[in-house]
VODO-286231 format. One record per residue (C-alpha): residue number from 1; x, z, y. Coordinates in pm, 1 decimal. Example, Ala and Ser with C-alpha at 12.3 -4.5 7.8 and 13.67 -1.06 7.14 Angstrom:
BEGIN
R resi     east       up    north
R    1   1230.0    780.0   -450.0
R    2   1367.0    714.0   -106.0
***
This chain:
BEGIN
R resi     east       up    north
R    1  -1857.6   -204.1   -731.3
R    2  -1996.9     42.3   -980.7
R    3  -2207.9    332.7   -856.9
R    4  -2128.0    685.2   -973.3
R    5  -2400.0    922.1  -1083.9
R    6  -2431.1   1227.8   -862.2
R    7  -2603.9   1561.5   -878.0
R    8  -2798.7   1684.8   -578.4
R    9  -2559.0   1824.2   -316.9
R   10  -2625.2   2159.6   -151.3
R   11  -2421.8   2196.7    167.5
R   12  -2414.8   2481.5    417.0
R   13  -2516.3   2437.4    781.4
R   14  -2246.3   2477.6   1044.9
R   15  -2234.2   2573.7   1412.3
R   16  -2071.2   2318.5   1638.7
R   17  -1803.8   2264.6   1904.0
R   18  -1568.9   1974.2   1962.3
R   19  -1207.8   2040.6   1871.0
R   20   -937.3   2024.8   1607.6
R   21   -970.1   2375.2   1465.6
R   22  -1092.9   2252.3   1128.1
R   23   -798.6   2018.7   1079.4
R   24   -559.5   2293.5   1187.2
R   25   -716.8   2531.3    938.5
R   26   -666.6   2271.3    668.9
R   27   -306.5   2229.9    778.1
R   28   -251.0   2601.6    750.5
R   29   -401.0   2600.3    402.7
R   30   -145.3   2347.3    282.7
R   31    126.4   2608.6    286.0
R   32    -80.1   2825.1     51.3
R   33   -204.3   2563.5   -193.5
R   34    -47.8   2458.3   -521.7
R   35   -111.1   2092.1   -598.2
R   36     19.2   2065.3   -953.1
R   37   -265.3   1967.5  -1186.1
R   38   -298.3   1770.9  -1505.1
R   39   -343.3   1399.5  -1447.4
R   40   -470.1   1122.1  -1666.8
R   41   -419.1    758.0  -1589.0
R   42   -600.6    449.5  -1707.2
R   43   -461.6    114.6  -1598.2
R   44   -591.6   -239.2  -1619.0
R   45   -316.2   -497.8  -1591.8
R   46   -398.7   -830.0  -1431.5
R   47   -142.1  -1074.2  -1575.1
R   48     82.8  -1241.8  -1321.2
R   49    187.1  -1604.2  -1342.3
R   50    541.9  -1699.8  -1240.2
R   51    407.6  -1777.6   -891.0
R   52    209.4  -1456.9   -841.7
R   53    314.0  -1095.9   -804.1
R   54    231.7   -824.3  -1054.4
R   55   -106.2   -659.3   -993.2
R   56   -242.6   -350.9  -1165.4
R   57   -558.7   -148.1  -1112.1
R   58   -526.6    222.2  -1188.8
R   59   -801.8    476.7  -1238.9
R   60   -630.5    809.4  -1187.0
R   61   -820.7   1125.1  -1269.5
R   62   -736.2   1426.1  -1055.5
R   63   -931.2   1747.4  -1085.6
R   64  -1231.5   1561.3  -1226.1
R   65  -1232.5   1291.7   -956.7
R   66  -1148.8    933.8  -1053.4
R   67   -938.1    759.5   -788.8
R   68   -913.6    382.5   -778.0
R   69   -570.5    242.7   -691.2
R   70   -455.8   -115.6   -636.9
R   71    -89.1   -163.7   -726.8
R   72     74.3   -487.8   -611.9
R   73    424.0   -622.3   -663.0
R   74    755.8   -457.2   -733.9
R   75   1032.1   -299.8   -532.3
R   76   1033.4     -3.3   -296.6
R   77    689.6    164.7   -307.9
R   78    468.0    176.6      0.4
R   79    148.9    384.5    -20.3
R   80   -135.9    257.9    200.5
R   81   -405.1    505.6    310.5
R   82   -725.2    400.4    487.3
R   83   -975.7    603.2    689.4
R   84  -1345.1    593.6    783.3
R   85  -1541.9    392.9    685.8
R   86  -1292.3    170.6    508.3
R   87  -1144.4    125.4    162.8
R   88   -820.6    -22.9     32.5
R   89   -961.5   -361.3    143.8
R   90   -849.7   -267.7    497.2
R   91   -490.5   -350.3    399.1
R   92   -545.1   -703.0    266.7
R   93   -330.5   -860.5    539.2
R   94    -49.3   -609.5    488.5
R   95    -43.8   -610.1    106.3
R   96     40.4   -978.4     70.6
R   97    303.2   -950.8    343.7
R   98    470.1   -643.9    194.7
R   99    477.1   -792.6   -155.1
R  100    624.6  -1116.9    -21.7
R  101    901.1   -910.8    137.8
R  102    992.8   -729.3   -181.4
R  103    784.1   -412.5   -156.0
R  104    546.9   -253.9   -404.8
R  105    218.5   -205.6   -214.1
R  106     -3.7     72.9   -351.8
R  107   -345.0    100.3   -186.8
R  108   -565.3    399.1   -267.1
R  109   -942.9    416.0   -227.9
R  110   -962.3    770.6    -94.8
R  111  -1220.4   1000.3   -251.7
R  112  -1571.0    915.0   -135.8
R  113  -1480.2    555.1    -47.3
R  114  -1455.0    218.8   -221.0
R  115  -1433.5    236.3   -598.8
R  116  -1323.1    600.1   -614.5
R  117  -1561.9    878.9   -709.6
R  118  -1788.0   1045.4   -456.5
R  119  -1771.6   1411.8   -556.5
R  120  -2047.4   1654.2   -472.3
R  121  -2031.2   1895.3   -179.7
R  122  -1852.5   1919.8    153.4
R  123  -1554.6   2122.8     29.8
R  124  -1444.4   1840.7   -203.1
R  125  -1339.1   1641.1    103.6
R  126  -1095.7   1890.5    252.5
R  127   -760.9   1755.8    363.0
R  128   -597.6   1983.0    105.5
R  129   -774.0   1782.7   -166.0
R  130   -682.2   1451.6     -2.1
R  131   -314.9   1549.8     16.9
R  132   -329.3   1656.2   -347.6
R  133   -482.4   1317.3   -434.7
R  134   -189.5   1137.1   -272.8
R  135     73.6   1355.9   -437.4
R  136   -110.9   1328.8   -768.2
R  137   -121.8    950.8   -740.7
R  138    255.1    938.6   -687.4
R  139    303.6   1170.1   -985.8
R  140     81.7    957.3  -1208.7
R  141    267.5    640.2  -1113.3
R  142    607.1    802.6  -1167.8
R  143    708.4    769.9   -802.0
R  144    933.5   1042.6   -663.2
R  145    909.0    931.4   -299.4
R  146    738.9    647.4   -112.5
R  147    702.1    504.9    232.6
R  148    353.9    581.1    365.4
R  149    149.2    361.6    598.5
R  150   -178.0    520.2    702.8
R  151   -471.2    471.8    940.3
R  152   -744.0    703.9   1073.5
R  153   -818.8    982.0    817.7
R  154   -540.7    836.7    607.1
R  155   -301.6    914.2    892.7
R  156   -415.5   1278.3    895.0
R  157   -344.4   1292.5    520.2
R  158     -4.7   1130.7    574.1
R  159    100.8   1369.9    852.6
R  160     17.4   1673.5    639.9
R  161    179.0   1530.2    328.3
R  162    500.0   1465.4    521.2
R  163    498.0   1824.7    649.8
R  164    410.2   1996.0    321.7
R  165    594.0   1763.9     79.7
R  166    892.0   1623.0    271.6
R  167   1066.2   1514.4    -46.8
R  168    779.8   1274.5   -130.9
R  169    787.3   1074.6    195.0
R  170   1074.2    839.4    282.8
R  171    942.4    679.5    600.5
R  172    610.7    725.0    773.7
R  173    391.1    486.3    974.0
R  174     79.8    643.1   1126.8
R  175   -184.4    433.8   1300.9
R  176   -424.8    570.1   1562.6
R  177   -437.6    938.7   1459.7
R  178   -173.8   1173.4   1608.1
R  179     -2.3   1475.3   1456.8
R  180   -258.9   1755.7   1399.2
R  181    -74.6   1987.8   1638.9
R  182    -64.1   1736.4   1925.4
R  183   -241.2   1902.1   2222.6
R  184   -597.2   1790.4   2284.6
R  185   -666.8   1605.5   2609.1
R  186   -995.2   1613.0   2797.8
R  187  -1031.6   1241.8   2732.8
R  188   -994.3   1300.5   2358.7
R  189  -1269.0   1563.7   2365.2
R  190  -1494.9   1317.3   2544.0
R  191  -1412.8   1037.3   2300.7
R  192  -1480.0   1261.8   1998.8
R  193  -1854.9   1304.0   2061.4
R  194  -1935.7   1128.4   1732.4
R  195  -1749.3   1399.2   1536.8
R  196  -2007.0   1651.0   1657.6
R  197  -2294.2   1416.6   1572.8
R  198  -2160.5   1367.1   1219.0
R  199  -2186.3   1742.6   1151.5
R  200  -2567.5   1727.0   1134.3
R  201  -2621.3   1656.8    766.3
R  202  -2923.0   1440.9    695.9
R  203  -2981.4   1372.7   1065.7
R  204  -2662.1   1171.7   1111.2
R  205  -2729.2    976.1    792.3
R  206  -3084.4    893.3    901.8
R  207  -2987.8    778.4   1250.7
R  208  -2692.0    570.3   1136.0
R  209  -2909.2    376.8    887.2
R  210  -3217.6    343.5   1108.5
R  211  -3328.7     -7.6   1209.3
R  212  -3081.5   -190.5    986.9
R  213  -2790.9     38.6   1080.3
R  214  -2838.7    -26.1   1452.9
R  215  -2657.8    287.9   1574.6
R  216  -2374.6    235.6   1326.5
R  217  -2329.9   -120.5   1449.8
R  218  -2338.4     -4.6   1811.3
R  219  -2074.3    261.7   1746.0
R  220  -1837.9     10.6   1584.6
R  221  -1884.5   -236.5   1874.9
R  222  -1848.0   -533.3   1639.5
R  223  -1504.7   -420.9   1521.7
R  224  -1390.5   -372.9   1162.9
R  225  -1557.8   -508.1    849.3
R  226  -1906.7   -406.0    963.5
R  227  -2114.9   -584.5    699.5
R  228  -1884.2   -469.7    421.1
R  229  -1903.4   -111.4    547.7
R  230  -2281.4   -124.1    545.9
R  231  -2284.4   -263.7    192.7
R  232  -2047.4      9.0     72.1
R  233  -2221.4    293.3    255.2
R  234  -2565.1    183.6    129.0
R  235  -2472.4    293.7   -225.2
R  236  -2614.6    627.6   -345.2
R  237  -2452.6    921.9   -160.9
R  238  -2179.2    698.4    -15.2
R  239  -2266.6    756.6    350.7
R  240  -2294.1   1131.9    293.8
R  241  -1960.1   1137.0    112.9
R  242  -1790.7    953.3    399.1
R  243  -1932.7   1191.0    660.6
R  244  -1828.4   1490.2    451.3
R  245  -1469.9   1416.0    556.5
R  246  -1574.7   1520.4    908.1
R  247  -1781.9   1814.3    786.9
R  248  -1502.8   1950.5    570.5
R  249  -1224.9   1918.1    826.9
R  250  -1378.5   1911.1   1175.4
R  251  -1658.7   2165.3   1146.6
R  252  -1620.3   2396.0   1448.9
R  253  -1452.1   2732.3   1403.7
R  254  -1359.9   3013.9   1635.9
R  255  -1029.5   2956.1   1814.8
R  256   -717.6   3084.8   1641.4
R  257   -344.7   3048.8   1685.3
R  258   -219.1   2711.3   1560.5
R  259    -50.2   2713.0   1220.3
R  260    327.7   2694.2   1194.2
R  261    371.5   2359.3   1024.6
R  262    725.8   2253.4    940.7
R  263    845.6   1950.5   1140.3
R  264    814.5   1608.8    983.6
R  265   1151.3   1516.1    835.8
R  266   1072.9   1151.2    764.8
R  267   1150.7    886.9   1027.7
R  268    811.2    820.7   1183.3
R  269    654.7    528.4   1366.8
R  270    335.8    608.2   1559.8
R  271    112.4    317.1   1661.9
R  272   -187.5    321.9   1894.4
R  273   -405.0     36.2   2025.3
R  274   -527.0      5.6   2382.3
R  275   -887.6    -79.8   2287.5
R  276   -933.8    226.1   2066.1
R  277  -1259.5    390.0   2175.6
R  278  -1221.6    697.4   1954.7
R  279   -865.8    828.3   1997.0
R  280   -653.7    895.5   2304.2
R  281   -309.3    738.6   2287.4
R  282   -156.4   1023.0   2490.1
R  283   -182.3   1245.0   2182.8
R  284      4.3    990.9   1971.9
R  285    278.2    978.4   2236.3
R  286    307.8   1358.3   2219.9
R  287    337.3   1354.5   1840.0
R  288    708.9   1285.0   1856.0
R  289    780.0   1649.3   1940.0
R  290    669.9   1740.1   1586.0
R  291    906.3   1492.0   1418.0
R  292   1256.4   1614.4   1338.3
R  293   1384.8   1271.8   1236.5
R  294   1379.2    946.7   1431.7
R  295   1055.4    889.4   1624.4
R  296    920.9    565.3   1770.5
R  297    596.5    500.2   1956.0
R  298    441.0    154.1   1982.0
R  299    130.5     43.7   2167.3
R  300    -54.9   -269.7   2063.2
R  301   -259.8   -410.2   2348.4
R  302   -598.7   -577.0   2311.4
R  303   -656.8   -445.9   1957.8
R  304   -944.7   -219.6   1862.4
R  305   -915.5     94.4   1650.7
R  306   -880.7   -135.8   1346.3
R  307   -520.6   -242.4   1407.0
R  308   -462.8   -382.7   1053.4
R  309   -747.0   -629.6   1110.0
R  310   -708.8   -711.4   1480.9
R  311   -330.0   -739.9   1501.7
R  312   -204.7   -809.3   1147.9
R  313     97.3  -1015.4   1251.2
R  314    220.0   -761.9   1506.6
R  315    163.1   -474.4   1264.6
R  316    341.9   -657.4    984.0
R  317    637.1   -721.7   1213.1
R  318    656.6   -350.1   1296.6
R  319    630.0   -257.6    928.8
R  320    916.5   -478.8    821.4
R  321   1131.4   -349.3   1108.9
R  322   1058.9     14.4   1024.1
R  323   1048.9      2.5    645.7
R  324   1292.5   -278.9    576.5
***
């Protein structure tokens, strides 16, 4: 992967509590933000033989940030959104399955991750910007509406996109992360300790990398693509960029009334895994009250937070049932 040159970032210090106020503030901002911006697209076509599906790499420029997109196959479009500390590589087991079943699988490297740019400063990683990236990607590819399958931070982006841009989302599949208005449980506050730790810029980066990424490895408990994550996050400013997602959207704020988000109009499948050490499944169960259309909750037992990697066959079965 190519590294991107960066200027020195100057970020403000924050005070800290554990909660969802930052995400809710971002959600409120969606109703006030205009996303229409000029887009430029550069594509590299990888020729397909008669036995292989079409594959294109796009480099979509939005607001000065180059976003890398993998575009596989033909048919009904499905946008795939990853979270921390992944990239589009998370979806490798789903992409081949979706393409084989007649879908067009479009996997975005979200800003700060993978082969996309790592813009300077905390504010660049707000959920408003991430939602605009998704909508801008659909615009650049000429897609009016798509199914969305999303995990972790990608799920937060997907929930807000479905609320703010209902005409762009056909069906929604959210993994692990509940609707932003789902009430917090005490267990969730206890599980979210790492979100507070990530707020300490410079300190979190130093501890996560110390002794060959010992704390990072301990936090992931051997789950996910650990060695790949370490390779990706070892690039200049990559770890800081990834943690800026937490600093931009989960920095503590004084309590306020929750925003009035419109209900999600897309049929929505929420999936949680029983060995998730970071998110409480009770909040995913409660997310159905914010969905106006059909809602379904599924629990996958014995899978870690990384459902696409731990339970690919079960997830693929659910995807074809929900999207097909």
